[in-house]
N, C-alpha and C positions, 0 to 999 in steps of 0.2 A: 388706716383705708385700705381697701382688695383695690389691689393692683392686677390687671388682665394680664398682664407682660412676665407676671412672676411664675405663672404654669412654664416651666421650661420645656415640658414633654409637649407642648402642642404643636404641631409644624404651622397649623392655620393661625396661632398668636405668632408666632413670629414670623410670618409671610404678612401677615396684617400691618405688623409694628411694622415691618419694611417697607410696605408702600407707603404708610403713612410719615414717615422718616422721610421717605425718598419725596414725597411730595412737600414737603418742609425744605428743601433742599440737602438736606443733610447725608449725604450721596454716601459717605465713607459709612457711616451709623447706620445706614439702610442696607447696605453691602455686609455688613458683620449678622447683621438682623436674617438678611436670606441664609448667610451659610449656616447660622444657628438650623434655620426650619432644613436646608438641607444636611445636615450632621444628624437630625431626628429621622428625615423621610428622605432619602434620596430617588426617592420616585416620584418626587413633588414637581411633575413639568413644568408648571406654573413657575415655580420658584426660579428653575433653569433658564427659565425665558425669561424673565425680569432681570437673574443676576447678569443675562446675558446683554441688556440693554445698558443695564449701569455701565458695565466694561467696555460696551462700544462707545457709549458717551464720556467714557475716560480715556478713548485714544487707546484700548487695549484689544482692538478688533480681533485679534486671533484668540485669547481667550474668550473673549465672547462668541466667535463660532465652537468653541469647544465646550460651550455651556448648549449651545444647541443641539451637539450631536449628544451629548448627555442626555436630553430632553428626547431627542428622539429615539436614540435607546431604549429608552423606557416606552413612549409610544409613538411608532413612526407613522401616526397618522394624526398627528399634530398637525393644520395648518400654520396657527402662527408660527410656530418650531420653525419651518421650512421657509416662512416667507422672512422672519426675522434671519434666519442664517445667508437667504439670498442677499438679503439689504447688506449685512455685512461683507459678505462675499464682493459685491460692488465695491465697498469703500476701500476695498483692497484691489480692486480692479480686473477681477475674476468675471467679467461679464458674461459668457456662454454659461457657468456655473451659476452665477445669480439667477439667470432665465430659468435654466432647468429647476432650480429650488422654489421660485415662482410658480412654475407652471405646476408642479407638485402641489405645493400649497391650493391652486385653482381646482386641479383634478380633485381634490379630497372635497374642498368646499367651494363652488364654483361661486358663492355668493360673500365669499370674502374680500372687504370693500378695501381693504388696506394692499390686497396683491392687484387686486385689479385698478386700482388707481396707481401704484406703482408701475406696472408694465405699461399701462399708456402712458406715463411720463418720461420711462425710459423709452419706447415707441417714437414718441412724439421729439424726443433727442436726438434720436435716429433720421429724423426728418419722414418718419412714417407716420404720417400725419391721420390719414384716412384711417388705417388700424387704429392711431390712438383715439381717435371720436368714437371707435366705435365701441372701443373701452369705457370711456367716459361714459356714453350714453347707458352703457350697463350696469356701470355702478349708482349712476345718477337716478334710473328707476328704484335701486334700492334704498339710497339715501339723496331724495334730490334738494336736502337741505344743508349740505355742503357745501360754503364759499369755493374752497380749494379746486373743486371738480368742475364748477361752474366758470370757474378761470381759467382751469387749463384746457377746457373744451374750446373756452371763445378765442383764447390765442391762437389754438390749432386752426380754427375757423379764419381768423384773421389772418394768419400766416399762408392759406389756400386762396385767400383773396374773395371770401364770402362774408363781406360784410353786414348784411341784414343779419345772419345767424350770430356773428362774433357781437355784433351790439347787444341781439338777446342775450346770450351768455353771462357777456361783461353786466348787463343791468341786474341780471340776476345774482351775478357776485356780489356788485354794491349793494344790494337788499340784502345779503347774508352775511356781507363781511363783516369781521369784528372791528370796533372803530380804532382799536392799536394797529392796525394796518394801514396809518394814515398816509405816508408815502404812495403804496401801491396805491390805496383808494383815489390817490390826485393824480396819479400817471394813468388809471385807466378812466378816470371823469373823461381826461385831457381826450385819451383815445376816441372816447364813446361821441366827444362833440367832432372830432376829425372825419370819422366813421360817417356820421350823418350828415356832415355836411356834403360828402360824397356818394351820400346814395341818390 
């Protein structure tokens, strides 16, 4: 039987094999496949960025940042590489550098949903909820079917003492949330009941 992975000269074949292995949770094999893809084509920015995510998940954050740097050396206008680098920098506590990376991602692609949501979440953690809501509204115009966007927007509205807006956002979250988020769904349903009694 023909094996599509037998073509060791194709970086895309190895990259796609890596994605399949990672989906199955076989991270070490996925990392090996990414290394093979990069050995064939060191300019494969997608492979560098994906490798950075695998390394970060394994706690090898500094190496993950190095992979992003290699991707950005090839293409300094790759917004996802900037976003990932910022995420890994934040994991190391480098907050200002992380914000700069996120801003670079958004300067290149103002509709980069991951970067918009990430920045909104960081602003909310700093109690800058008005600024966070502005970004949540922006990302919701791009993708109004994301439960997490509605959840975080409603939470910021709730913290600011806007019960009607909070209930509206929480209800959208409950409509879109995955059933696997059972604990959070139960908590939000309870919070909605509390807010509605106060209206």
